[in-house]
C-alpha positions as CSV (number, residue, x, y, z in Angstrom):
1,M,1.4,-7.1,-34.9
2,K,0.7,-7.4,-31.2
3,K,-1.2,-4.6,-29.5
4,T,0.3,-5.0,-26.1
5,A,3.6,-3.5,-24.9
6,L,5.8,-6.6,-25.0
7,L,7.2,-7.2,-28.5
8,H,9.9,-9.8,-27.7
9,S,8.6,-13.1,-29.0
10,G,10.6,-15.2,-26.6
11,L,9.4,-13.3,-23.6
12,S,5.8,-13.4,-24.9
13,Q,5.9,-17.1,-25.4
14,L,7.5,-17.7,-22.0
15,I,4.8,-15.6,-20.2
16,A,2.0,-17.2,-22.2
17,S,3.3,-20.7,-21.1
18,L,3.4,-20.0,-17.4
19,G,1.0,-21.5,-15.0
20,H,0.0,-20.4,-11.5
21,T,3.1,-20.4,-9.1
22,D,5.6,-20.9,-11.9
23,R,8.7,-18.8,-11.3
24,I,10.8,-16.8,-13.7
25,V,13.8,-14.6,-12.9
26,V,14.8,-11.1,-14.2
27,A,18.6,-11.0,-13.7
28,D,21.5,-8.7,-13.9
29,C,24.3,-9.6,-16.4
30,G,26.4,-11.4,-13.7
31,L,24.0,-13.9,-12.2
32,P,25.1,-17.4,-12.9
33,I,22.4,-19.3,-14.8
34,P,22.3,-23.1,-14.4
35,R,22.6,-24.9,-17.7
36,H,19.3,-26.7,-17.3
37,V,17.3,-23.5,-16.8
38,K,15.9,-21.8,-19.9
39,R,17.8,-18.6,-20.7
40,I,16.4,-15.6,-22.5
41,D,19.5,-13.5,-23.0
42,L,18.7,-9.9,-23.7
43,A,22.1,-8.5,-22.7
44,L,23.6,-6.4,-25.4
45,V,26.3,-4.4,-23.5
46,Q,26.6,-3.5,-19.8
47,G,23.5,-1.5,-18.9
48,I,21.4,-2.4,-22.0
49,P,18.8,-3.4,-21.6
50,G,18.4,-2.3,-18.0
51,F,16.8,-4.3,-15.2
52,V,14.0,-1.7,-14.6
53,D,13.0,-1.5,-18.3
54,T,13.0,-5.3,-18.7
55,L,11.0,-5.7,-15.4
56,R,8.5,-3.1,-16.6
57,A,8.0,-4.9,-19.9
58,I,7.5,-8.2,-18.3
59,L,5.1,-6.8,-15.7
60,S,3.0,-5.4,-18.5
61,E,1.9,-8.9,-19.3
62,L,2.6,-11.1,-16.3
63,A,0.3,-11.5,-13.4
64,V,2.7,-11.7,-10.4
65,E,1.5,-12.9,-6.9
66,S,4.9,-12.6,-5.1
67,A,8.6,-11.8,-5.6
68,I,11.9,-12.9,-4.0
69,V,15.0,-10.8,-3.9
70,A,18.4,-11.1,-2.3
71,E,18.8,-9.6,1.2
72,E,22.1,-8.1,0.0
73,W,20.2,-5.9,-2.5
74,T,18.7,-3.9,0.4
75,A,22.2,-2.4,1.0
76,V,22.6,-1.3,-2.6
77,K,21.7,2.3,-3.1
78,G,20.4,3.8,-6.3
79,A,17.5,4.2,-8.6
80,V,17.4,0.6,-9.9
81,R,16.3,-0.9,-6.6
82,S,13.8,1.9,-5.8
83,E,12.3,1.9,-9.3
84,A,11.9,-1.9,-9.2
85,L,10.2,-1.8,-5.9
86,E,7.9,0.9,-7.2
87,L,7.0,-1.2,-10.2
88,L,6.3,-4.2,-8.0
89,G,3.9,-2.0,-6.0
90,D,1.7,-4.2,-3.7
91,V,3.3,-7.5,-4.7
92,P,4.6,-9.2,-1.5
93,I,8.4,-9.4,-1.6
94,T,10.5,-11.8,0.4
95,A,14.2,-11.2,0.9
96,I,16.6,-14.2,1.3
97,P,20.4,-14.5,1.3
98,H,21.9,-14.3,-2.2
99,A,23.3,-17.8,-2.0
100,D,19.8,-19.1,-1.2
101,L,18.4,-17.1,-4.1
102,K,20.8,-18.8,-6.5
103,R,19.9,-22.2,-5.1
104,L,16.2,-21.5,-5.5
105,I,16.8,-20.4,-9.1
106,A,18.5,-23.7,-9.9
107,E,15.8,-25.8,-8.2
108,E,12.6,-23.9,-9.3
109,A,13.0,-21.3,-12.0
110,V,11.3,-22.0,-15.3
111,A,13.5,-19.4,-17.0
112,V,16.0,-16.6,-16.4
113,V,15.8,-13.4,-18.4
114,R,19.3,-12.0,-18.5
115,T,19.5,-8.2,-18.8
116,G,22.6,-6.0,-19.4
117,E,22.1,-4.6,-15.8
118,N,25.4,-4.1,-14.0
119,T,24.0,-3.1,-10.6
120,P,25.0,-5.7,-7.9
121,Y,22.2,-8.1,-6.8
122,A,19.6,-6.7,-9.3
123,N,17.8,-10.0,-9.6
124,V,14.2,-10.8,-8.8
125,I,12.3,-14.1,-8.9
126,L,8.7,-13.5,-10.0
127,Q,6.0,-16.0,-9.1
128,A,3.2,-16.1,-11.6
129,G,-0.2,-15.4,-10.3
130,V,-3.6,-15.6,-12.0
131,A,-5.3,-12.9,-14.0
132,F,-8.8,-13.5,-12.7
133,D,-10.6,-12.8,-9.5
134,I,-10.9,-15.7,-7.1
C-alpha cells in the first residue's frame, strides 16, 4: 500500500504522468468538461468530495508552479475560496474571466478532476512544476 497521502489510483497515475508545465484542473460539479479532455470524476453527491479536500490531496503529491482561477471567484465569499488560497500558499495565481478559463481548459488541460463542490466558480487550473531545485 502507498505511504503517501493520495490513495486514488487514477489521481496518482495522472500526477505521475505529468511533465513540467502540463495543466490539470480541479473543478466544481458544474464546470462543463470538454469530451476530449480526460475526466476523473470524484463527484458523489453535492458537496462530496469538496473542492478544498480534493485540492489538498492533489497538492500533497503535485509540484505546482502556478495556478489560474476565474476572476468571478474573487466575488464569492466563504471558506472554500479562502482555504484554497491558503493551500496554494506562495504559488503565483492569475485570475482571468470565467469564459477564458473554460476556453483554456478546452485547449490545454490534460485532465479535469471533478469534485462534488457546489460553490460557484470553485475551479483552479494547476500548472505542474518540477520537484527539484534548478
